[in-house]
C-alpha positions as CSV (number, residue, x, y, z in Angstrom):
1,M,48.1,-2.9,-12.8
2,A,46.7,-3.2,-9.2
3,W,42.9,-2.8,-9.1
4,K,41.1,-0.7,-6.5
5,L,37.8,-1.1,-4.7
6,V,35.2,1.1,-6.3
7,E,31.5,1.7,-6.1
8,T,29.5,-1.3,-7.6
9,T,32.4,-3.7,-6.8
10,R,30.7,-7.1,-6.8
11,V,31.8,-9.0,-3.7
12,L,31.0,-12.7,-3.5
13,L,30.7,-13.8,0.2
14,D,31.5,-17.4,1.1
15,T,29.0,-19.3,3.2
16,N,31.1,-19.1,6.3
17,I,31.0,-15.3,6.1
18,L,27.2,-15.3,5.8
19,I,26.8,-17.7,8.7
20,H,29.1,-15.7,11.0
21,R,27.1,-12.6,10.1
22,E,23.7,-14.0,11.0
23,A,24.7,-16.3,13.9
24,A,23.5,-15.4,17.4
25,T,27.0,-15.8,18.8
26,V,29.7,-13.6,17.3
27,V,32.7,-15.8,16.5
28,L,34.6,-13.4,14.2
29,R,34.9,-10.0,15.9
30,D,35.5,-8.1,12.6
31,I,32.4,-9.4,10.8
32,G,30.5,-6.2,11.7
33,R,33.3,-4.0,10.5
34,L,33.4,-6.0,7.2
35,F,29.7,-5.3,6.5
36,F,30.2,-1.7,7.6
37,W,32.9,-1.2,5.0
38,L,31.0,-3.1,2.3
39,D,28.1,-0.7,2.8
40,K,30.3,2.4,3.1
41,L,32.0,1.5,-0.2
42,R,28.6,0.7,-1.8
43,C,29.7,-2.8,-2.8
44,D,27.2,-5.3,-4.1
45,K,27.0,-8.1,-1.6
46,C,26.6,-11.2,-3.7
47,V,25.6,-14.7,-2.7
48,H,26.0,-17.9,-4.7
49,P,22.9,-20.2,-4.9
50,V,25.0,-23.1,-3.4
51,S,25.4,-20.9,-0.3
52,L,21.7,-20.7,0.1
53,E,21.5,-24.5,0.0
54,E,24.2,-24.8,2.6
55,I,22.5,-22.3,4.9
56,G,19.2,-24.1,4.4
57,K,20.9,-27.2,5.9
58,H,22.3,-25.3,8.9
59,Q,21.5,-27.0,12.2
60,D,20.7,-23.7,14.0
61,P,17.2,-22.6,13.0
62,R,17.9,-19.1,14.1
63,V,20.6,-18.7,11.5
64,R,18.3,-20.1,8.8
65,S,15.4,-17.8,9.7
66,T,17.5,-14.7,10.3
67,F,19.2,-15.1,6.9
68,E,15.9,-15.7,5.1
69,A,14.6,-12.4,6.7
70,K,17.7,-10.5,5.5
71,L,18.0,-12.2,2.1
72,Q,16.8,-9.0,0.3
73,S,20.0,-7.2,1.4
74,Y,22.1,-9.6,-0.7
75,Q,22.2,-10.1,-4.5
76,V,21.8,-13.8,-5.3
77,L,23.6,-14.8,-8.5
78,K,20.9,-15.6,-11.1
79,T,23.3,-17.7,-13.3
80,I,26.2,-19.9,-12.5
81,A,29.5,-19.7,-14.5
82,P,30.4,-22.7,-16.6
83,I,33.3,-24.8,-15.3
84,C,36.2,-24.1,-17.6
85,D,39.2,-26.3,-18.1
86,A,41.4,-24.5,-15.6
87,V,38.8,-24.7,-12.8
88,Q,38.1,-28.3,-13.7
89,K,41.7,-29.2,-13.2
90,V,41.6,-27.6,-9.7
91,A,38.4,-29.5,-9.0
92,E,40.1,-32.9,-9.5
93,T,41.2,-33.0,-5.9
94,D,37.7,-32.2,-4.5
95,K,36.6,-34.9,-2.0
96,T,33.8,-33.3,0.0
97,E,30.7,-31.3,-0.7
98,N,32.4,-28.3,0.8
99,D,35.3,-28.7,-1.6
100,R,33.0,-28.8,-4.6
101,N,31.1,-25.7,-3.3
102,D,34.4,-23.8,-2.9
103,T,35.2,-24.6,-6.6
104,L,31.9,-23.1,-7.7
105,L,32.7,-19.9,-5.8
106,A,36.2,-19.7,-7.2
107,S,34.8,-20.3,-10.7
108,E,32.6,-17.2,-10.5
109,L,35.7,-15.0,-9.7
110,Y,37.8,-16.7,-12.3
111,A,35.1,-16.0,-14.9
112,N,35.1,-12.3,-13.8
113,R,31.4,-12.5,-13.0
114,V,32.3,-11.0,-9.6
115,D,35.2,-8.8,-8.7
116,V,36.1,-10.0,-5.2
117,L,35.7,-13.1,-3.1
118,I,35.8,-13.1,0.7
119,S,36.3,-16.3,2.6
120,E,37.9,-17.6,5.8
121,D,38.3,-21.1,4.1
122,R,42.0,-22.0,3.6
123,G,41.0,-24.5,1.0
124,L,39.3,-21.9,-1.1
125,H,42.3,-19.6,-0.8
126,K,44.6,-22.4,-2.1
127,K,42.3,-22.8,-5.1
128,A,42.4,-19.1,-5.8
129,L,46.2,-19.2,-5.7
130,A,46.3,-22.1,-8.2
131,L,43.9,-20.2,-10.5
132,G,45.9,-17.0,-10.3
133,I,43.1,-15.0,-8.6
134,A,44.6,-14.8,-5.1
135,D,45.0,-11.1,-5.4
136,R,41.2,-10.8,-5.5
137,T,40.5,-13.4,-2.8
138,F,40.5,-12.0,0.7
139,T,40.1,-13.0,4.3
140,I,38.1,-10.5,6.4
141,D,41.2,-8.9,7.8
142,A,42.9,-8.6,4.4
143,F,39.8,-7.0,2.9
144,L,39.6,-4.5,5.7
145,E,43.2,-3.6,5.4
146,K,42.8,-2.9,1.7
147,A,39.6,-0.9,2.2
148,M,41.1,1.3,4.8
149,A,44.4,1.8,3.0
150,E,42.7,2.9,-0.2
151,N,40.1,5.1,1.6
152,P,41.8,6.8,4.5
153,E,39.4,9.7,4.3
154,L,36.6,7.3,5.3
155,V,38.3,5.9,8.4
156,D,37.0,7.2,11.7
157,Y,40.1,7.0,13.8
158,K,38.1,7.9,16.9
159,V,36.9,4.3,17.1
160,L,40.5,3.2,18.1
161,A,39.8,4.8,21.5
162,V,43.5,4.9,22.5
163,R,43.7,6.6,25.9
164,K,46.5,7.7,28.2
165,F,46.2,6.1,31.7
166,A,48.4,5.8,34.7
167,F,49.5,2.2,35.3
168,G,47.6,2.3,38.6
169,H,44.3,2.8,36.8
170,V,44.7,-0.3,34.6
171,D,43.6,-3.7,36.1
172,I,46.8,-5.6,36.7
173,H,44.7,-8.8,37.1
174,S,43.4,-8.6,33.5
175,E,43.9,-11.8,31.5
176,F,45.6,-9.5,28.9
177,F,48.8,-9.5,31.1
178,D,48.9,-13.3,31.5
179,S,51.4,-13.7,28.7
180,F,53.8,-11.2,30.5
181,R,53.5,-13.2,33.7
182,E,54.4,-16.4,31.8
183,D,57.4,-14.7,30.2
184,Y,58.8,-12.8,33.2
185,G,57.3,-14.6,36.2
186,G,54.1,-13.6,37.9
187,D,55.5,-12.0,41.0
188,A,58.3,-10.2,39.1
189,F,55.9,-8.7,36.6
190,D,53.4,-7.7,39.3
191,T,56.1,-6.0,41.3
192,W,57.4,-4.1,38.2
193,F,53.9,-3.1,37.2
194,N,53.0,-1.8,40.7
195,R,56.2,0.3,40.8
196,K,55.0,2.0,37.7
197,A,51.7,2.9,39.3
198,D,52.0,6.7,38.7
199,E,53.7,6.5,35.2
200,P,51.6,6.9,32.0
201,A,50.7,4.1,29.6
202,Y,48.6,4.1,26.4
203,V,45.7,1.6,26.4
204,C,42.9,0.6,24.1
205,Y,39.7,-1.2,25.2
206,E,37.1,-3.1,23.2
207,G,34.1,-2.9,25.4
208,E,35.4,-3.8,28.9
209,D,38.3,-5.8,27.5
210,L,41.8,-4.5,27.4
211,V,43.2,-5.2,23.9
212,A,46.3,-3.1,23.6
213,F,48.9,-1.6,26.0
214,L,51.9,0.6,25.3
215,Y,54.5,1.9,27.8
216,L,57.1,4.4,26.5
217,K,60.2,5.0,28.5
218,V,62.3,8.2,28.1
219,E,66.0,7.4,28.5
220,G,68.6,10.0,29.3
221,L,72.4,10.5,28.9
222,A,73.1,8.4,31.9
223,E,71.4,5.3,30.5
224,N,73.7,2.2,30.5
225,Y,73.9,0.6,27.0
226,G,76.9,-1.5,27.9
227,D,75.2,-4.7,26.9
228,I,74.2,-3.5,23.4
229,E,76.2,-4.1,20.2
230,P,76.9,-1.9,18.3
231,R,77.3,0.5,21.3
232,F,74.9,3.4,21.6
233,N,76.3,6.9,22.1
234,P,74.8,8.7,25.1
235,K,71.8,10.7,24.2
236,R,68.2,11.2,25.0
237,R,66.0,8.4,23.5
238,L,62.4,7.3,23.5
239,K,62.1,3.5,24.0
240,I,59.2,1.1,23.7
241,G,59.4,-0.4,27.1
242,T,56.3,-2.7,26.9
243,F,53.9,-3.3,24.1
244,K,51.2,-5.8,23.3
245,S,48.2,-5.7,21.0
246,N,45.4,-8.3,20.5
């Protein structure tokens, strides 16, 4: 039976998640959304003692001091799960300190001392798969997808900020369109774009950055479908003319 996220779900956060959360420079854009959902779902944010050791060795003093100041917002595991035979077998390939620390985190989930493990470490995800706990081991994106799918009533869709703009109001020189220029030729794309200046498009911005663009084309009875197999019968259709999302 598939399990669901509920209040008091104990979520163990890998060191890389904690460091990205407290770092001065945001590397993972969704880190804020992750903690927003952890708080909204009232999950217990758990930290393994080995993560405290790793952060204590971090070269950026701001990360160390910031995390120490916010330590009270996390639940540090008071005891460590014994390494059972299954986990020991997975640990046989450990070569580095990071590998051994990953094993300790996976061991907590395998022993059911925590309910969920979140990490961006591919090696840890491989261990979870070998231990049969991959269904409870998430990347940030995978956790957000599950949280929103199971709790649609808590999703504030207004944050998507999808707006209807004329082509002419969108900056054609945005780096967002570079991939189109590479595929279709810079001059050809710019010419096509400018000819659409008064036509509508659906756009989404993240701050000042364009992150999604959708152009819908209405096709009528006179549309030529001669190059399509199987052949389309003449009728009015709505076509996705251009679409990209970051």
